C-alpha positions as a Python dict, from the first residue, in 0.01 Angstrom:
ca = {
    (1, 'M'): (0, 0, 0),
    (2, 'G'): (-27, 323, -198),
    (3, 'M'): (-197, 660, -168),
    (4, 'Y'): (-429, 592, -464),
    (5, 'V'): (-344, 235, -563),
    (6, 'D'): (-449, -54, -335),
    (7, 'P'): (-507, 177, -35),
    (8, 'G'): (-529, 58, 322),
    (9, 'N'): (-827, 72, 555),
    (10, 'E'): (-711, 355, 782),
    (11, 'S'): (-972, 606, 662),
    (12, 'F'): (-1260, 368, 724),
    (13, 'R'): (-1114, 273, 1060),
    (14, 'S'): (-1128, 637, 1170),
    (15, 'D'): (-1490, 654, 1049),
    (16, 'I'): (-1610, 354, 1249),
    (17, 'E'): (-1422, 460, 1560),
    (18, 'S'): (-1600, 796, 1565),
    (19, 'D'): (-1848, 869, 1844),
    (20, 'I'): (-2131, 846, 1590),
    (21, 'Y'): (-2118, 575, 1325),
    (22, 'I'): (-2422, 424, 1154),
    (23, 'D'): (-2371, 91, 982),
    (24, 'K'): (-2435, 113, 607),
    (25, 'T'): (-2227, -190, 510),
    (26, 'E'): (-2529, -374, 364),
    (27, 'M'): (-2474, -155, 59),
    (28, 'L'): (-2174, -378, -17),
    (29, 'T'): (-2413, -666, -86),
    (30, 'I'): (-2563, -468, -375),
    (31, 'L'): (-2216, -391, -512),
    (32, 'N'): (-2107, -754, -470),
    (33, 'N'): (-2411, -875, -663),
    (34, 'N'): (-2296, -669, -962),
    (35, 'I'): (-1922, -745, -957),
    (36, 'G'): (-1809, -833, -1308),
    (37, 'K'): (-2159, -797, -1454),
    (38, 'S'): (-2287, -553, -1715),
    (39, 'R'): (-2446, -340, -1441),
    (40, 'R'): (-2121, -300, -1248),
    (41, 'Y'): (-2105, 74, -1328),
    (42, 'F'): (-2244, 289, -1044),
    (43, 'A'): (-2280, 669, -1078),
    (44, 'V'): (-2399, 801, -741),
    (45, 'S'): (-2485, 1171, -719),
    (46, 'R'): (-2570, 1310, -378),
    (47, 'A'): (-2589, 1654, -225),
    (48, 'R'): (-2291, 1793, -39),
    (49, 'R'): (-2233, 1661, 312),
    (50, 'F'): (-2435, 1345, 242),
    (51, 'G'): (-2156, 1102, 325),
    (52, 'K'): (-2010, 1027, -20),
    (53, 'S'): (-1653, 1013, 109),
    (54, 'M'): (-1737, 778, 396),
    (55, 'V'): (-1895, 529, 155),
    (56, 'A'): (-1584, 547, -63),
    (57, 'D'): (-1370, 477, 245),
    (58, 'M'): (-1586, 170, 317),
    (59, 'I'): (-1545, 41, -40),
    (60, 'D'): (-1167, 85, -15),
    (61, 'A'): (-1146, -108, 309),
    (62, 'Y'): (-1367, -392, 186),
    (63, 'Y'): (-1223, -460, -159),
    (64, 'S'): (-860, -347, -147),
    (65, 'V'): (-594, -614, -164),
    (66, 'G'): (-374, -364, 14),
    (67, 'C'): (-523, -441, 356),
    (68, 'D'): (-682, -711, 570),
    (69, 'S'): (-1026, -594, 687),
    (70, 'K'): (-1194, -917, 795),
    (71, 'E'): (-1190, -833, 1165),
    (72, 'M'): (-1296, -476, 1096),
    (73, 'F'): (-1611, -577, 904),
    (74, 'S'): (-1698, -882, 1112),
    (75, 'K'): (-1906, -677, 1358),
    (76, 'F'): (-2117, -509, 1087),
    (77, 'K'): (-2423, -615, 887),
    (78, 'I'): (-2226, -721, 579),
    (79, 'A'): (-2076, -1008, 785),
    (80, 'D'): (-2421, -1176, 785),
    (81, 'D'): (-2411, -1205, 406),
    (82, 'P'): (-2320, -1562, 300),
    (83, 'D'): (-2088, -1414, 37),
    (84, 'F'): (-1913, -1184, 285),
    (85, 'E'): (-1564, -1328, 235),
    (86, 'I'): (-1585, -1403, -138),
    (87, 'H'): (-1498, -1044, -234),
    (88, 'L'): (-1329, -927, 86),
    (89, 'N'): (-985, -776, 5),
    (90, 'K'): (-969, -962, -326),
    (91, 'Y'): (-929, -675, -575),
    (92, 'H'): (-689, -407, -680),
    (93, 'V'): (-844, -70, -595),
    (94, 'L'): (-780, 266, -758),
    (95, 'H'): (-940, 552, -564),
    (96, 'F'): (-890, 924, -623),
    (97, 'D'): (-1076, 1253, -578),
    (98, 'M'): (-1072, 1453, -902),
    (99, 'A'): (-1143, 1778, -716),
    (100, 'T'): (-800, 1746, -553),
    (101, 'F'): (-623, 1770, -888),
    (102, 'L'): (-851, 2042, -1023),
    (103, 'N'): (-779, 2253, -715),
    (104, 'Q'): (-404, 2181, -718),
    (105, 'A'): (-352, 2272, -1085),
    (106, 'R'): (-170, 2606, -1109),
    (107, 'G'): (-191, 2856, -1393),
    (108, 'D'): (-204, 2676, -1726),
    (109, 'E'): (-136, 2336, -1568),
    (110, 'N'): (-379, 2076, -1697),
    (111, 'P'): (-557, 1897, -1408),
    (112, 'I'): (-591, 1583, -1621),
    (113, 'D'): (-214, 1568, -1675),
    (114, 'L'): (-159, 1636, -1305),
    (115, 'M'): (-391, 1353, -1209),
    (116, 'N'): (-235, 1115, -1462),
    (117, 'D'): (126, 1188, -1358),
    (118, 'T'): (53, 1173, -984),
    (119, 'I'): (-130, 840, -998),
    (120, 'L'): (126, 692, -1237),
    (121, 'K'): (397, 771, -980),
    (122, 'D'): (191, 585, -719),
    (123, 'F'): (161, 285, -954),
    (124, 'R'): (538, 282, -1008),
    (125, 'D'): (601, 301, -633),
    (126, 'V'): (365, 10, -561),
    (127, 'Y'): (442, -204, -868),
    (128, 'P'): (790, -97, -988),
    (129, 'S'): (855, -417, -1181),
    (130, 'V'): (527, -391, -1372),
    (131, 'V'): (472, -21, -1442),
    (132, 'G'): (780, 123, -1607),
    (133, 'D'): (856, 466, -1752),
    (134, 'D'): (721, 353, -2088),
    (135, 'I'): (367, 342, -1943),
    (136, 'R'): (215, 686, -2008),
    (137, 'T'): (-146, 664, -1887),
    (138, 'V'): (-321, 534, -1578),
    (139, 'P'): (-561, 307, -1775),
    (140, 'K'): (-255, 144, -1937),
    (141, 'A'): (-95, 98, -1594),
    (142, 'I'): (-415, -71, -1471),
    (143, 'E'): (-408, -303, -1770),
    (144, 'E'): (-46, -402, -1706),
    (145, 'V'): (-101, -474, -1336),
    (146, 'W'): (-410, -681, -1419),
    (147, 'K'): (-215, -881, -1678),
    (148, 'S'): (61, -945, -1426),
    (149, 'D'): (-156, -1124, -1169),
    (150, 'G'): (-507, -1162, -1316),
    (151, 'R'): (-662, -962, -1032),
    (152, 'Q'): (-935, -719, -1146),
    (153, 'F'): (-975, -356, -1039),
    (154, 'V'): (-1237, -166, -843),
    (155, 'I'): (-1216, 197, -958),
    (156, 'I'): (-1359, 473, -738),
    (157, 'I'): (-1361, 838, -846),
    (158, 'D'): (-1490, 1096, -598),
    (159, 'E'): (-1618, 1429, -733),
    (160, 'W'): (-1576, 1287, -1082),
    (161, 'E'): (-1780, 1569, -1241),
    (162, 'C'): (-1601, 1863, -1077),
    (163, 'V'): (-1426, 1940, -1406),
    (164, 'I'): (-1761, 1964, -1584),
    (165, 'R'): (-1910, 2162, -1295),
    (166, 'D'): (-1628, 2403, -1208),
    (167, 'A'): (-1456, 2442, -1546),
    (168, 'K'): (-1788, 2464, -1725),
    (169, 'T'): (-1673, 2718, -1985),
    (170, 'D'): (-1363, 2520, -2091),
    (171, 'H'): (-1522, 2291, -2347),
    (172, 'K'): (-1190, 2143, -2466),
    (173, 'L'): (-1087, 2048, -2113),
    (174, 'I'): (-1423, 1883, -2051),
    (175, 'M'): (-1411, 1681, -2373),
    (176, 'D'): (-1049, 1576, -2306),
    (177, 'Y'): (-1149, 1468, -1956),
    (178, 'L'): (-1443, 1258, -2076),
    (179, 'K'): (-1221, 1099, -2339),
    (180, 'Y'): (-968, 1012, -2069),
    (181, 'L'): (-1236, 858, -1844),
    (182, 'R'): (-1340, 625, -2124),
    (183, 'G'): (-1002, 457, -2079),
    (184, 'F'): (-1123, 343, -1737),
    (185, 'F'): (-1474, 240, -1831),
    (186, 'K'): (-1548, 213, -2205),
    (187, 'T'): (-1264, 33, -2381),
    (188, 'E'): (-1231, -333, -2473),
    (189, 'E'): (-947, -362, -2220),
    (190, 'S'): (-1161, -216, -1940),
    (191, 'K'): (-1421, -486, -1999),
    (192, 'E'): (-1154, -730, -1886),
    (193, 'F'): (-980, -550, -1602),
    (194, 'L'): (-1277, -374, -1439),
    (195, 'A'): (-1465, -556, -1165),
    (196, 'L'): (-1658, -250, -1043),
    (197, 'G'): (-1679, 118, -1133),
    (198, 'Y'): (-1807, 360, -869),
    (199, 'I'): (-1812, 735, -934),
    (200, 'T'): (-1962, 1004, -711),
    (201, 'G'): (-2061, 1364, -766),
    (202, 'I'): (-2325, 1626, -701),
    (203, 'L'): (-2490, 1623, -1043),
    (204, 'P'): (-2600, 1333, -1264),
    (205, 'I'): (-2389, 1252, -1570),
    (206, 'K'): (-2383, 1538, -1818),
    (207, 'K'): (-2584, 1482, -2135),
    (208, 'F'): (-2414, 1567, -2464),
    (209, 'D'): (-2633, 1591, -2774),
    (210, 'G'): (-2909, 1417, -2581),
    (211, 'E'): (-2690, 1121, -2486),
    (212, 'S'): (-2502, 1037, -2168),
    (213, 'A'): (-2126, 1086, -2189),
    (214, 'M'): (-2082, 748, -2019),
    (215, 'N'): (-2400, 564, -2093),
    (216, 'N'): (-2294, 231, -1943),
    (217, 'F'): (-2332, 377, -1591),
    (218, 'I'): (-2647, 324, -1387),
    (219, 'E'): (-2737, 651, -1217),
    (220, 'Y'): (-2849, 683, -856),
    (221, 'T'): (-2955, 1041, -780),
    (222, 'M'): (-3136, 1255, -525),
    (223, 'I'): (-3443, 1221, -753),
    (224, 'S'): (-3403, 853, -835),
    (225, 'P'): (-3181, 672, -580),
    (226, 'K'): (-3330, 330, -666),
    (227, 'N'): (-3220, 48, -435),
    (228, 'L'): (-2936, 259, -294),
    (229, 'A'): (-3185, 495, -126),
    (230, 'P'): (-3134, 350, 227),
    (231, 'Y'): (-2766, 442, 202),
    (232, 'F'): (-2812, 807, 98),
    (233, 'G'): (-2864, 940, 450),
    (234, 'F'): (-2976, 863, 804),
    (235, 'T'): (-3326, 747, 903),
    (236, 'D'): (-3529, 786, 1223),
    (237, 'P'): (-3453, 436, 1363),
    (238, 'E'): (-3081, 486, 1298),
    (239, 'I'): (-3049, 815, 1487),
    (240, 'V'): (-3293, 762, 1777),
    (241, 'P'): (-3041, 576, 2001),
    (242, 'Y'): (-2791, 859, 1967),
    (243, 'L'): (-3060, 1119, 2042),
    (244, 'H'): (-3166, 939, 2359),
    (245, 'D'): (-2805, 915, 2474),
    (246, 'N'): (-2768, 1292, 2435),
    (247, 'G'): (-3105, 1401, 2574),
    (248, 'M'): (-3234, 1530, 2239),
    (249, 'T'): (-3587, 1486, 2103),
    (250, 'L'): (-3678, 1343, 1765),
    (251, 'D'): (-3943, 1614, 1710),
    (252, 'D'): (-3687, 1895, 1713),
    (253, 'I'): (-3447, 1698, 1495),
    (254, 'K'): (-3721, 1623, 1240),
    (255, 'R'): (-3824, 1985, 1211),
    (256, 'W'): (-3468, 2107, 1160),
    (257, 'Y'): (-3314, 1832, 949),
    (258, 'D'): (-3580, 1597, 805),
    (259, 'G'): (-3746, 1642, 468),
    (260, 'Y'): (-3560, 1453, 196),
    (261, 'I'): (-3809, 1198, 64),
    (262, 'M'): (-3638, 904, -106),
    (263, 'E'): (-3821, 659, -330),
    (264, 'T'): (-3678, 318, -239),
    (265, 'L'): (-3678, 18, -474),
    (266, 'N'): (-3738, -286, -255),
    (267, 'A'): (-3611, -640, -316),
    (268, 'D'): (-3958, -747, -436),
    (269, 'K'): (-3952, -460, -694),
    (270, 'S'): (-4216, -262, -505),
    (271, 'F'): (-4153, 97, -397),
    (272, 'S'): (-4160, 257, -56),
    (273, 'Y'): (-4082, 609, 58),
    (274, 'V'): (-3850, 702, 341),
    (275, 'H'): (-3747, 1033, 493),
    (276, 'M'): (-3373, 1094, 504),
    (277, 'Y'): (-3152, 1322, 709),
    (278, 'N'): (-2832, 1491, 596),
    (279, 'P'): (-2574, 1277, 785),
    (280, 'N'): (-2324, 1552, 858),
    (281, 'S'): (-2586, 1785, 1005),
    (282, 'I'): (-2713, 1510, 1234),
    (283, 'V'): (-2360, 1427, 1348),
    (284, 'D'): (-2284, 1795, 1416),
    (285, 'A'): (-2611, 1851, 1603),
    (286, 'I'): (-2556, 1550, 1828),
    (287, 'T'): (-2183, 1614, 1874),
    (288, 'F'): (-2231, 1976, 1979),
    (289, 'N'): (-2573, 1914, 2140),
    (290, 'K'): (-2710, 2213, 1954),
    (291, 'I'): (-2975, 2239, 1684),
    (292, 'E'): (-2888, 2499, 1426),
    (293, 'S'): (-2808, 2534, 1056),
    (294, 'Y'): (-2470, 2372, 998),
    (295, 'W'): (-2502, 2425, 623),
    (296, 'K'): (-2438, 2795, 682),
    (297, 'N'): (-2076, 2706, 747),
    (298, 'T'): (-2027, 2539, 408),
    (299, 'G'): (-2019, 2647, 44),
    (300, 'A'): (-2397, 2614, 38),
    (301, 'F'): (-2452, 2986, 91),
    (302, 'R'): (-2249, 3097, -212),
    (303, 'Y'): (-2392, 2839, -448),
    (304, 'L'): (-2752, 2900, -346),
    (305, 'N'): (-2717, 3276, -383),
    (306, 'D'): (-2586, 3228, -738),
    (307, 'Y'): (-2880, 3016, -847),
    (308, 'I'): (-3173, 3196, -689),
    (309, 'G'): (-3035, 3523, -825),
    (310, 'R'): (-3106, 3406, -1178),
    (311, 'N'): (-3384, 3574, -1374),
    (312, 'E'): (-3550, 3268, -1523),
    (313, 'D'): (-3918, 3341, -1569),
    (314, 'G'): (-4126, 3234, -1271),
    (315, 'L'): (-3831, 3142, -1048),
    (316, 'K'): (-3897, 3419, -799),
    (317, 'D'): (-4263, 3321, -761),
    (318, 'A'): (-4163, 2957, -710),
    (319, 'V'): (-3914, 3046, -435),
    (320, 'I'): (-4166, 3272, -260),
    (321, 'R'): (-4425, 2997, -253),
    (322, 'M'): (-4178, 2745, -116),
    (323, 'L'): (-4058, 2996, 144),
    (324, 'A'): (-4421, 3022, 252),
    (325, 'G'): (-4434, 2646, 301),
    (326, 'E'): (-4595, 2537, -26),
    (327, 'D'): (-4482, 2256, -256),
    (328, 'Y'): (-4409, 2362, -612),
    (329, 'P'): (-4440, 2149, -931),
    (330, 'V'): (-4112, 2097, -1118),
    (331, 'D'): (-4038, 1929, -1451),
    (332, 'V'): (-3709, 1754, -1372),
    (333, 'D'): (-3669, 1589, -1714),
    (334, 'T'): (-3533, 1884, -1915),
    (335, 'F'): (-3226, 1943, -1698),
    (336, 'Q'): (-2902, 1881, -1891),
    (337, 'N'): (-2701, 1801, -1576),
    (338, 'D'): (-2472, 2100, -1590),
    (339, 'L'): (-2477, 2451, -1447),
    (340, 'T'): (-2483, 2647, -1772),
    (341, 'S'): (-2754, 2499, -1996),
    (342, 'Y'): (-3058, 2642, -1816),
    (343, 'T'): (-3371, 2680, -2027),
    (344, 'G'): (-3603, 2805, -1750),
    (345, 'K'): (-3691, 2792, -1385),
    (346, 'D'): (-3746, 2415, -1390),
    (347, 'D'): (-3379, 2358, -1472),
    (348, 'V'): (-3266, 2586, -1189),
    (349, 'L'): (-3502, 2417, -942),
    (350, 'T'): (-3387, 2071, -1056),
    (351, 'A'): (-3024, 2171, -998),
    (352, 'L'): (-3119, 2286, -647),
    (353, 'I'): (-3285, 1947, -584),
    (354, 'H'): (-2969, 1760, -683),
    (355, 'M'): (-2760, 1986, -461),
    (356, 'G'): (-2987, 1933, -160),
    (357, 'Y'): (-3128, 2285, -134),
    (358, 'L'): (-3472, 2153, -223),
    (359, 'G'): (-3649, 1829, -143),
    (360, 'Y'): (-3848, 1648, -411),
    (361, 'D'): (-4141, 1407, -390),
    (362, 'V'): (-4147, 1187, -700),
    (363, 'R'): (-4508, 1089, -621),
    (364, 'T'): (-4635, 1446, -670),
    (365, 'G'): (-4360, 1587, -891),
    (366, 'K'): (-4324, 1879, -649),
    (367, 'A'): (-4026, 2044, -483),
    (368, 'F'): (-4013, 2209, -142),
    (369, 'I'): (-3774, 2354, 112),
    (370, 'P'): (-3704, 2039, 313),
    (371, 'N'): (-3638, 2170, 662),
    (372, 'E'): (-3548, 2464, 885),
    (373, 'E'): (-3174, 2418, 834),
    (374, 'V'): (-3201, 2470, 459),
    (375, 'R'): (-3458, 2747, 510),
    (376, 'E'): (-3194, 2935, 712),
    (377, 'V'): (-2956, 2911, 416),
    (378, 'F'): (-3228, 3048, 185),
    (379, 'N'): (-3287, 3336, 427),
    (380, 'S'): (-2920, 3430, 435),
    (381, 'A'): (-2882, 3405, 58),
    (382, 'I'): (-3187, 3622, -9),
    (383, 'K'): (-3084, 3891, 240),
    (384, 'V'): (-2759, 3958, 52),
    (385, 'G'): (-2899, 3891, -296),
    (386, 'D'): (-3083, 4091, -559),
    (387, 'W'): (-3442, 4024, -449),
    (388, 'K'): (-3479, 4341, -240),
    (389, 'D'): (-3855, 4318, -189),
    (390, 'I'): (-3832, 3967, -43),
    (391, 'S'): (-3523, 4061, 155),
    (392, 'D'): (-3706, 4359, 308),
    (393, 'A'): (-4002, 4139, 397),
    (394, 'L'): (-3778, 3892, 577),
    (395, 'R'): (-3601, 4171, 763),
    (396, 'N'): (-3934, 4331, 868),
    (397, 'S'): (-4099, 4009, 976),
    (398, 'D'): (-3967, 4023, 1334),
    (399, 'S'): (-4101, 4373, 1390),
    (400, 'I'): (-4444, 4281, 1250),
    (401, 'L'): (-4458, 3987, 1488),
    (402, 'E'): (-4378, 4221, 1778),
    (403, 'A'): (-4651, 4457, 1657),
    (404, 'T'): (-4897, 4166, 1661),
    (405, 'W'): (-4808, 4074, 2019),
    (406, 'N'): (-4846, 4440, 2112),
    (407, 'E'): (-5190, 4453, 1943),
    (408, 'D'): (-5085, 4729, 1702),
    (409, 'G'): (-5365, 4654, 1458),
    (410, 'E'): (-5297, 4936, 1216),
    (411, 'R'): (-4933, 4843, 1159),
    (412, 'V'): (-5019, 4475, 1121),
    (413, 'A'): (-5299, 4551, 874),
    (414, 'N'): (-5070, 4769, 661),
    (415, 'A'): (-4797, 4502, 657),
    (416, 'I'): (-5037, 4227, 554),
    (417, 'A'): (-5189, 4449, 285),
    (418, 'K'): (-4843, 4516, 143),
    (419, 'S'): (-4758, 4146, 140),
    (420, 'H'): (-5091, 4071, -27),
    (421, 'Q'): (-5009, 4326, -297),
    (422, 'D'): (-4648, 4210, -342),
    (423, 'Y'): (-4698, 3835, -354),
    (424, 'T'): (-5025, 3781, -538),
    (425, 'S'): (-5140, 3857, -890),
    (426, 'I'): (-5461, 4039, -977),
    (427, 'L'): (-5619, 3717, -1104),
    (428, 'E'): (-5547, 3538, -777),
    (429, 'Y'): (-5593, 3833, -544),
    (430, 'H'): (-5891, 3693, -353),
    (431, 'D'): (-5783, 3331, -370),
    (432, 'E'): (-5750, 3178, -23),
    (433, 'N'): (-5408, 3034, -103),
    (434, 'S'): (-5288, 3380, -206),
    (435, 'L'): (-5418, 3525, 118),
    (436, 'A'): (-5243, 3250, 312),
    (437, 'L'): (-4921, 3320, 119),
    (438, 'A'): (-4939, 3687, 223),
    (439, 'I'): (-4982, 3586, 588),
    (440, 'M'): (-4698, 3334, 578),
    (441, 'M'): (-4456, 3585, 425),
    (442, 'T'): (-4561, 3861, 665),
    (443, 'Y'): (-4489, 3634, 960),
    (444, 'Y'): (-4200, 3451, 799),
    (445, 'T'): (-3967, 3457, 1100),
    (446, 'A'): (-4243, 3344, 1336),
    (447, 'R'): (-4100, 2993, 1288),
    (448, 'K'): (-3843, 3080, 1552),
    (449, 'H'): (-4122, 3085, 1811),
    (450, 'Y'): (-4403, 2877, 1662),
    (451, 'V'): (-4489, 2555, 1488),
    (452, 'I'): (-4704, 2679, 1200),
    (453, 'V'): (-4983, 2451, 1077),
    (454, 'R'): (-5203, 2511, 773),
    (455, 'E'): (-5563, 2380, 787),
    (456, 'L'): (-5547, 2264, 1149),
    (457, 'P'): (-5855, 2050, 1242),
    (458, 'S'): (-6048, 2249, 1502),
    (459, 'G'): (-6400, 2176, 1627),
    (460, 'K'): (-6636, 2146, 1332),
    (461, 'G'): (-6393, 2283, 1076),
    (462, 'F'): (-6033, 2384, 1019),
    (463, 'A'): (-5829, 2679, 1135),
    (464, 'D'): (-5668, 2823, 820),
    (465, 'I'): (-5333, 2894, 988),
    (466, 'A'): (-5241, 2809, 1346),
    (467, 'F'): (-4930, 2947, 1519),
    (468, 'I'): (-4865, 2700, 1799),
    (469, 'P'): (-4601, 2812, 2052),
    (470, 'K'): (-4300, 2586, 2078),
    (471, 'R'): (-4221, 2407, 2400),
    (472, 'N'): (-4110, 2638, 2682),
    (473, 'S'): (-4221, 2943, 2485),
    (474, 'D'): (-4391, 3238, 2656),
    (475, 'K'): (-4546, 3365, 2331),
    (476, 'P'): (-4924, 3363, 2276),
    (477, 'A'): (-5088, 3119, 2041),
    (478, 'M'): (-5229, 3278, 1726),
    (479, 'I'): (-5510, 3167, 1495),
    (480, 'V'): (-5559, 3313, 1146),
    (481, 'E'): (-5899, 3269, 982),
    (482, 'L'): (-5918, 3388, 623),
    (483, 'K'): (-6243, 3543, 497),
    (484, 'W'): (-6332, 3742, 189),
    (485, 'N'): (-6618, 3993, 191),
    (486, 'K'): (-6692, 3909, 555),
    (487, 'D'): (-6623, 4096, 874),
    (488, 'A'): (-6394, 3995, 1160),
    (489, 'D'): (-6684, 3886, 1379),
    (490, 'T'): (-6766, 3610, 1126),
    (491, 'A'): (-6413, 3471, 1158),
    (492, 'I'): (-6421, 3497, 1537),
    (493, 'D'): (-6757, 3320, 1552),
    (494, 'Q'): (-6620, 3034, 1346),
}
């Protein structure tokens, strides 16, 4: 019916008619189970390109009184729910993307006023006899429409925290914005007219003075997705049919795009752990039948370069270790959920987890570079950033690999010695992990040609580092055996 008020189902229709569509409609069962209840406030923060907008389109199509979506949903999993039709197209829906108004505001124009005036116009167009010129705010318009027919609202705000994220130095604007949002979610009137609140963003809700700005929301994040975890991305069983249809292998897809480990809250209250893929990267890879880093073509590069260029103590060492393939412990609890209140490297690393640049395993409390796609973004950011020593090492890695193939022992030895000096402290100089780190950084770009395995089972022991040529490669296999105070013959014998 309107652009923002009681929208139709056209956006979701275009989603499901795409060449690649994976059914996530079972998520609606979780939302339905919380309609009108105290836990009806959902704050879902996901990394960029993780399908937030498509989920919002689905919610529009299912709940909005402005369309008839029974036939559309009848072929999906939600249709098997006994309560499928109870909530289908039964609610007023208000859906807007706050980033649109922040980006459209010109000069001194207030994006909150722009949002308010634009949506009010939509209300007046859809409900002219109910929302008159005397109604000055969107929450008041919602209240009047609800009073007129008794039908509650589902409110969806995409990129709700963009004001906090992008206007981070304008404290007055942020506080005015949060005060405005309370009209949707934290007034006595909203307790009556709100059936469901669903807000999306990149970061969790900002903490002010140690408290959440909207503490009635339940948060679902990249670190703690709870029972929404299955709907954060794509899984192996979901993508395999599309891979087979396009002649692609799961092994290559896993290496390039897998790596986000989600802790899933099951119906019996137990936990399980599932690997997730970035949906947009999978769709692009299958659509174009090409495996490469599609994040390079997004804003990821600029954001990542800003954060890893920070001088928080220990951040550089953490990034080096993760570049070398190690997991790194991170305290995620001190992060204040904004991009200005950093107190150390843990806050920067936690921000990178929320934005998808790092994976995180809640079982170990460690972060890691999740896959080759994200590693490519790190490479690009470092090469144009301020970490010249690491940038030089990455640039020189190809030539050192060539020297190894050409059996230029002196050049290889000098390069490894330099890496050993650059990347390890005096206290850890002879530690095997430090030696392995030096090797991994020296041969950083070898991943283009090899699958690199640490501690590969071999005979009676383990090969410290194995460089296994990829399929159809003409490069030689390489084995690295690390020894201290022993000669090369000892390593060869082993």
